[in-house]
N, CA, C and O atoms as a GROMACS GRO file, in nm:
protein
  336
    1MET      N    1   1.794   5.124  -4.958
    1MET     CA    2   1.959   5.193  -4.912
    1MET      C    3   2.003   5.027  -4.923
    1MET      O    4   1.939   4.927  -4.892
    2ALA      N    5   2.150   5.044  -4.984
    2ALA     CA    6   2.213   4.926  -4.978
    2ALA      C    7   2.272   4.906  -4.830
    2ALA      O    8   2.292   4.999  -4.752
    3ARG      N    9   2.294   4.778  -4.805
    3ARG     CA   10   2.358   4.701  -4.689
    3ARG      C   11   2.485   4.729  -4.660
    3ARG      O   12   2.557   4.709  -4.758
    4ARG      N   13   2.539   4.764  -4.568
    4ARG     CA   14   2.688   4.755  -4.562
    4ARG      C   15   2.770   4.626  -4.515
    4ARG      O   16   2.736   4.567  -4.412
    5LYS      N   17   2.854   4.593  -4.575
    5LYS     CA   18   2.882   4.470  -4.614
    5LYS      C   19   3.036   4.452  -4.446
    5LYS      O   20   3.144   4.509  -4.432
    6MET      N   21   2.956   4.336  -4.349
    6MET     CA   22   3.019   4.286  -4.267
    6MET      C   23   3.175   4.296  -4.292
    6MET      O   24   3.220   4.236  -4.390
    7GLU      N   25   3.264   4.372  -4.206
    7GLU     CA   26   3.404   4.390  -4.219
    7GLU      C   27   3.487   4.258  -4.153
    7GLU      O   28   3.527   4.280  -4.039
    8ILE      N   29   3.504   4.182  -4.185
    8ILE     CA   30   3.578   4.067  -4.102
    8ILE      C   31   3.734   4.069  -4.100
    8ILE      O   32   3.798   4.073  -4.206
    9PRO      N   33   3.806   4.068  -3.950
    9PRO     CA   34   3.925   4.150  -3.969
    9PRO      C   35   3.998   3.986  -3.995
    9PRO      O   36   3.937   3.880  -3.981
   10LYS      N   37   4.139   4.002  -4.034
   10LYS     CA   38   4.239   3.886  -4.117
   10LYS      C   39   4.279   3.830  -3.985
   10LYS      O   40   4.351   3.884  -3.902
   11TYR      N   41   4.224   3.717  -3.976
   11TYR     CA   42   4.302   3.606  -3.839
   11TYR      C   43   4.401   3.542  -3.893
   11TYR      O   44   4.419   3.529  -4.014
   12GLY      N   45   4.467   3.501  -3.808
   12GLY     CA   46   4.590   3.414  -3.824
   12GLY      C   47   4.536   3.267  -3.853
   12GLY      O   48   4.424   3.228  -3.820
   13THR      N   49   4.625   3.193  -3.915
   13THR     CA   50   4.553   3.053  -3.914
   13THR      C   51   4.665   2.920  -3.851
   13THR      O   52   4.785   2.910  -3.875
   14THR      N   53   4.603   2.853  -3.788
   14THR     CA   54   4.719   2.704  -3.760
   14THR      C   55   4.617   2.576  -3.791
   14THR      O   56   4.494   2.575  -3.792
   15MET      N   57   4.725   2.451  -3.818
   15MET     CA   58   4.709   2.317  -3.848
   15MET      C   59   4.692   2.259  -3.729
   15MET      O   60   4.795   2.238  -3.664
   16ARG      N   61   4.570   2.222  -3.676
   16ARG     CA   62   4.570   2.136  -3.532
   16ARG      C   63   4.485   1.957  -3.672
   16ARG      O   64   4.403   1.964  -3.764
   17GLY      N   65   4.556   1.842  -3.617
   17GLY     CA   66   4.538   1.736  -3.620
   17GLY      C   67   4.458   1.723  -3.803
   17GLY      O   68   4.377   1.655  -3.866
   18GLY      N   69   4.558   1.849  -3.820
   18GLY     CA   70   4.564   1.805  -4.004
   18GLY      C   71   4.427   1.903  -4.059
   18GLY      O   72   4.408   1.915  -4.180
   19VAL      N   73   4.350   1.959  -3.976
   19VAL     CA   74   4.231   2.071  -4.025
   19VAL      C   75   4.328   2.205  -4.017
   19VAL      O   76   4.425   2.222  -3.943
   20MET      N   77   4.270   2.300  -4.123
   20MET     CA   78   4.311   2.422  -4.079
   20MET      C   79   4.240   2.519  -4.006
   20MET      O   80   4.134   2.539  -4.066
   21TYR      N   81   4.248   2.586  -3.909
   21TYR     CA   82   4.182   2.646  -3.850
   21TYR      C   83   4.215   2.775  -3.849
   21TYR      O   84   4.329   2.803  -3.886
   22TYR      N   85   4.123   2.887  -3.806
   22TYR     CA   86   4.134   3.050  -3.782
   22TYR      C   87   4.153   3.035  -3.635
   22TYR      O   88   4.115   2.941  -3.565
   23ARG      N   89   4.244   3.182  -3.585
   23ARG     CA   90   4.266   3.116  -3.454
   23ARG      C   91   4.348   3.330  -3.430
   23ARG      O   92   4.431   3.402  -3.486
   24THR      N   93   4.270   3.336  -3.339
   24THR     CA   94   4.286   3.460  -3.221
   24THR      C   95   4.272   3.462  -3.137
   24THR      O   96   4.199   3.374  -3.092
   25ARG      N   97   4.316   3.536  -3.067
   25ARG     CA   98   4.388   3.570  -2.914
   25ARG      C   99   4.300   3.698  -2.842
   25ARG      O  100   4.315   3.811  -2.888
   26ILE      N  101   4.221   3.676  -2.741
   26ILE     CA  102   4.186   3.774  -2.657
   26ILE      C  103   4.194   3.774  -2.494
   26ILE      O  104   4.194   3.668  -2.431
   27GLU      N  105   4.198   3.864  -2.449
   27GLU     CA  106   4.223   3.886  -2.315
   27GLU      C  107   4.057   3.893  -2.240
   27GLU      O  108   3.956   3.961  -2.256
   28ASP      N  109   4.107   3.768  -2.141
   28ASP     CA  110   3.933   3.767  -2.069
   28ASP      C  111   3.943   3.852  -1.943
   28ASP      O  112   4.039   3.928  -1.926
   29ALA      N  113   3.851   3.840  -1.863
   29ALA     CA  114   3.827   3.940  -1.750
   29ALA      C  115   3.933   3.919  -1.660
   29ALA      O  116   3.932   4.016  -1.585
   30ASP      N  117   4.020   3.846  -1.630
   30ASP     CA  118   4.134   3.804  -1.559
   30ASP      C  119   4.258   3.871  -1.639
   30ASP      O  120   4.369   3.845  -1.592
   31GLY      N  121   4.255   3.932  -1.723
   31GLY     CA  122   4.378   3.949  -1.789
   31GLY      C  123   4.468   3.860  -1.863
   31GLY      O  124   4.573   3.893  -1.919
   32LYS      N  125   4.419   3.750  -1.858
   32LYS     CA  126   4.466   3.618  -1.955
   32LYS      C  127   4.430   3.607  -2.056
   32LYS      O  128   4.324   3.649  -2.101
   33ARG      N  129   4.517   3.546  -2.113
   33ARG     CA  130   4.501   3.539  -2.273
   33ARG      C  131   4.447   3.411  -2.304
   33ARG      O  132   4.486   3.307  -2.251
   34VAL      N  133   4.358   3.420  -2.387
   34VAL     CA  134   4.307   3.307  -2.440
   34VAL      C  135   4.261   3.296  -2.579
   34VAL      O  136   4.194   3.390  -2.623
   35SER      N  137   4.287   3.199  -2.654
   35SER     CA  138   4.279   3.132  -2.805
   35SER      C  139   4.134   3.133  -2.849
   35SER      O  140   4.052   3.145  -2.758
   36LEU      N  141   4.101   3.124  -2.939
   36LEU     CA  142   3.923   3.099  -2.991
   36LEU      C  143   3.991   3.089  -3.128
   36LEU      O  144   4.077   3.152  -3.190
   37TYR      N  145   3.901   2.962  -3.150
   37TYR     CA  146   3.937   2.853  -3.272
   37TYR      C  147   3.799   2.872  -3.360
   37TYR      O  148   3.704   2.923  -3.301
   38ALA      N  149   3.788   2.846  -3.456
   38ALA     CA  150   3.695   2.850  -3.573
   38ALA      C  151   3.748   2.756  -3.718
   38ALA      O  152   3.865   2.758  -3.756
   39LYS      N  153   3.677   2.704  -3.762
   39LYS     CA  154   3.707   2.669  -3.900
   39LYS      C  155   3.677   2.749  -4.021
   39LYS      O  156   3.716   2.723  -4.135
   40THR      N  157   3.611   2.842  -3.986
   40THR     CA  158   3.590   2.989  -4.064
   40THR      C  159   3.627   3.109  -3.987
   40THR      O  160   3.648   3.115  -3.866
   41ALA      N  161   3.632   3.248  -4.116
   41ALA     CA  162   3.695   3.348  -4.032
   41ALA      C  163   3.559   3.411  -3.992
   41ALA      O  164   3.564   3.507  -3.915
   42GLU      N  165   3.416   3.359  -4.044
   42GLU     CA  166   3.324   3.433  -4.026
   42GLU      C  167   3.251   3.413  -3.917
   42GLU      O  168   3.194   3.500  -3.851
   43GLU      N  169   3.256   3.236  -3.887
   43GLU     CA  170   3.247   3.181  -3.739
   43GLU      C  171   3.361   3.247  -3.634
   43GLU      O  172   3.323   3.264  -3.518
   44LEU      N  173   3.451   3.272  -3.657
   44LEU     CA  174   3.568   3.314  -3.547
   44LEU      C  175   3.536   3.429  -3.474
   44LEU      O  176   3.545   3.458  -3.355
   45TYR      N  177   3.483   3.507  -3.606
   45TYR     CA  178   3.433   3.670  -3.578
   45TYR      C  179   3.327   3.654  -3.508
   45TYR      O  180   3.331   3.731  -3.412
   46GLU      N  181   3.207   3.572  -3.510
   46GLU     CA  182   3.111   3.562  -3.413
   46GLU      C  183   3.127   3.506  -3.291
   46GLU      O  184   3.044   3.522  -3.201
   47LYS      N  185   3.264   3.416  -3.272
   47LYS     CA  186   3.314   3.375  -3.168
   47LYS      C  187   3.334   3.497  -3.074
   47LYS      O  188   3.265   3.515  -2.973
   48VAL      N  189   3.456   3.597  -3.123
   48VAL     CA  190   3.509   3.663  -3.064
   48VAL      C  191   3.388   3.773  -3.016
   48VAL      O  192   3.405   3.820  -2.904
   49LYS      N  193   3.288   3.810  -3.077
   49LYS     CA  194   3.190   3.893  -3.031
   49LYS      C  195   3.097   3.856  -2.927
   49LYS      O  196   3.038   3.929  -2.847
   50ASP      N  197   3.094   3.723  -2.941
   50ASP     CA  198   3.012   3.632  -2.789
   50ASP      C  199   3.114   3.658  -2.685
   50ASP      O  200   3.076   3.705  -2.578
   51ALA      N  201   3.244   3.630  -2.704
   51ALA     CA  202   3.344   3.641  -2.579
   51ALA      C  203   3.387   3.774  -2.506
   51ALA      O  204   3.402   3.797  -2.386
   52GLU      N  205   3.406   3.886  -2.657
   52GLU     CA  206   3.398   3.993  -2.556
   52GLU      C  207   3.292   4.041  -2.508
   52GLU      O  208   3.329   4.128  -2.430
   53GLN      N  209   3.144   4.034  -2.509
   53GLN     CA  210   2.987   4.018  -2.431
   53GLN      C  211   3.014   3.981  -2.333
   53GLN      O  212   3.002   4.064  -2.243
   54GLN      N  213   3.064   3.838  -2.294
   54GLN     CA  214   3.051   3.777  -2.203
   54GLN      C  215   3.176   3.830  -2.102
   54GLN      O  216   3.149   3.816  -1.982
   55ILE      N  217   3.285   3.878  -2.126
   55ILE     CA  218   3.402   3.928  -2.079
   55ILE      C  219   3.350   4.075  -2.034
   55ILE      O  220   3.382   4.099  -1.918
   56GLU      N  221   3.279   4.177  -2.099
   56GLU     CA  222   3.252   4.265  -2.058
   56GLU      C  223   3.126   4.277  -1.961
   56GLU      O  224   3.100   4.377  -1.895
   57GLU      N  225   3.049   4.153  -1.963
   57GLU     CA  226   2.981   4.153  -1.839
   57GLU      C  227   3.021   4.103  -1.726
   57GLU      O  228   2.936   4.122  -1.639
   58ALA      N  229   3.136   4.034  -1.680
   58ALA     CA  230   3.197   3.973  -1.573
   58ALA      C  231   3.276   4.097  -1.539
   58ALA      O  232   3.255   4.118  -1.420
   59ARG      N  233   3.371   4.205  -1.599
   59ARG     CA  234   3.385   4.304  -1.574
   59ARG      C  235   3.296   4.392  -1.494
   59ARG      O  236   3.325   4.467  -1.401
   60PHE      N  237   3.193   4.367  -1.544
   60PHE     CA  238   3.084   4.478  -1.478
   60PHE      C  239   3.048   4.426  -1.356
   60PHE      O  240   3.070   4.495  -1.256
   61ARG      N  241   2.988   4.295  -1.341
   61ARG     CA  242   2.959   4.248  -1.206
   61ARG      C  243   3.059   4.236  -1.135
   61ARG      O  244   3.021   4.183  -1.030
   62ARG      N  245   3.221   4.264  -1.130
   62ARG     CA  246   3.300   4.265  -1.067
   62ARG      C  247   3.278   4.392  -1.017
   62ARG      O  248   3.266   4.390  -0.894
   63THR      N  249   3.265   4.556  -1.093
   63THR     CA  250   3.272   4.642  -1.012
   63THR      C  251   3.137   4.683  -0.962
   63THR      O  252   3.152   4.780  -0.888
   64THR      N  253   3.006   4.648  -0.973
   64THR     CA  254   2.899   4.649  -0.961
   64THR      C  255   2.860   4.579  -0.862
   64THR      O  256   2.794   4.484  -0.904
   65PRO      N  257   2.873   4.579  -0.687
   65PRO     CA  258   2.818   4.461  -0.648
   65PRO      C  259   2.697   4.452  -0.619
   65PRO      O  260   2.647   4.561  -0.648
   66THR      N  261   2.587   4.356  -0.559
   66THR     CA  262   2.478   4.354  -0.538
   66THR      C  263   2.428   4.355  -0.448
   66THR      O  264   2.501   4.284  -0.379
   67VAL      N  265   2.316   4.397  -0.364
   67VAL     CA  266   2.260   4.437  -0.273
   67VAL      C  267   2.302   4.343  -0.150
   67VAL      O  268   2.289   4.393  -0.038
   68ALA      N  269   2.348   4.217  -0.160
   68ALA     CA  270   2.351   4.136  -0.057
   68ALA      C  271   2.469   4.142  -0.004
   68ALA      O  272   2.492   4.124   0.116
   69GLN      N  273   2.607   4.186  -0.150
   69GLN     CA  274   2.710   4.198  -0.105
   69GLN      C  275   2.749   4.334  -0.073
   69GLN      O  276   2.853   4.358  -0.011
   70TYR      N  277   2.685   4.406  -0.105
   70TYR     CA  278   2.697   4.575  -0.017
   70TYR      C  279   2.640   4.565   0.113
   70TYR      O  280   2.718   4.604   0.200
   71CYS      N  281   2.549   4.531   0.147
   71CYS     CA  282   2.472   4.461   0.278
   71CYS      C  283   2.575   4.397   0.373
   71CYS      O  284   2.581   4.440   0.488
   72GLU      N  285   2.664   4.289   0.333
   72GLU     CA  286   2.758   4.223   0.415
   72GLU      C  287   2.876   4.303   0.416
   72GLU      O  288   2.943   4.280   0.517
   73ARG      N  289   2.927   4.392   0.339
   73ARG     CA  290   3.014   4.461   0.346
   73ARG      C  291   2.979   4.554   0.455
   73ARG      O  292   3.063   4.584   0.539
   74TRP      N  293   2.884   4.593   0.457
   74TRP     CA  294   2.856   4.760   0.538
   74TRP      C  295   2.801   4.667   0.670
   74TRP      O  296   2.768   4.744   0.759
   75LEU      N  297   2.788   4.569   0.696
   75LEU     CA  298   2.765   4.508   0.873
   75LEU      C  299   2.914   4.461   0.875
   75LEU      O  300   2.969   4.496   0.979
   76LEU      N  301   2.988   4.397   0.795
   76LEU     CA  302   3.104   4.409   0.884
   76LEU      C  303   3.181   4.521   0.902
   76LEU      O  304   3.278   4.509   0.978
   77MET      N  305   3.158   4.647   0.840
   77MET     CA  306   3.240   4.762   0.891
   77MET      C  307   3.126   4.834   1.014
   77MET      O  308   3.157   4.912   1.104
   78GLN      N  309   3.011   4.790   0.989
   78GLN     CA  310   2.922   4.846   1.152
   78GLN      C  311   2.970   4.728   1.246
   78GLN      O  312   2.973   4.762   1.364
   79SER      N  313   2.994   4.650   1.231
   79SER     CA  314   3.037   4.534   1.331
   79SER      C  315   3.088   4.593   1.477
   79SER      O  316   3.077   4.542   1.588
   80ALA      N  317   3.139   4.700   1.445
   80ALA     CA  318   3.250   4.811   1.583
   80ALA      C  319   3.159   4.861   1.654
   80ALA      O  320   3.178   4.865   1.776
   81HIS      N  321   3.052   4.904   1.607
   81HIS     CA  322   2.991   5.016   1.657
   81HIS      C  323   2.856   4.959   1.719
   81HIS      O  324   2.791   5.021   1.803
   82ILE      N  325   2.815   4.812   1.659
   82ILE     CA  326   2.676   4.754   1.686
   82ILE      C  327   2.702   4.647   1.796
   82ILE      O  328   2.786   4.557   1.799
   83ARG      N  329   2.587   4.690   1.905
   83ARG     CA  330   2.599   4.573   2.032
   83ARG      C  331   2.485   4.447   2.001
   83ARG      O  332   2.378   4.469   1.943
   84VAL      N  333   2.520   4.332   2.041
   84VAL     CA  334   2.421   4.248   2.014
   84VAL      C  335   2.335   4.209   2.147
   84VAL      O  336   2.240   4.132   2.138
   0.00000   0.00000   0.00000
């Protein structure tokens, strides 16, 4: 079976220091826009995929507390009812 060709989006270009770079902007986990640069469109595509994966992991960690974080919050809420 034939293998599908990877479709790379059309990225904008910019000149920095006399060198032509491909550029795109994405939103990070904080909602700020971040620019990514690469010399080839394929390289920039890989950078975008890696960055999106890291952003998704950061968003997941924010919404899902660890056991230690949950215990600290629970103890804080129960501190009014617990005597030492």
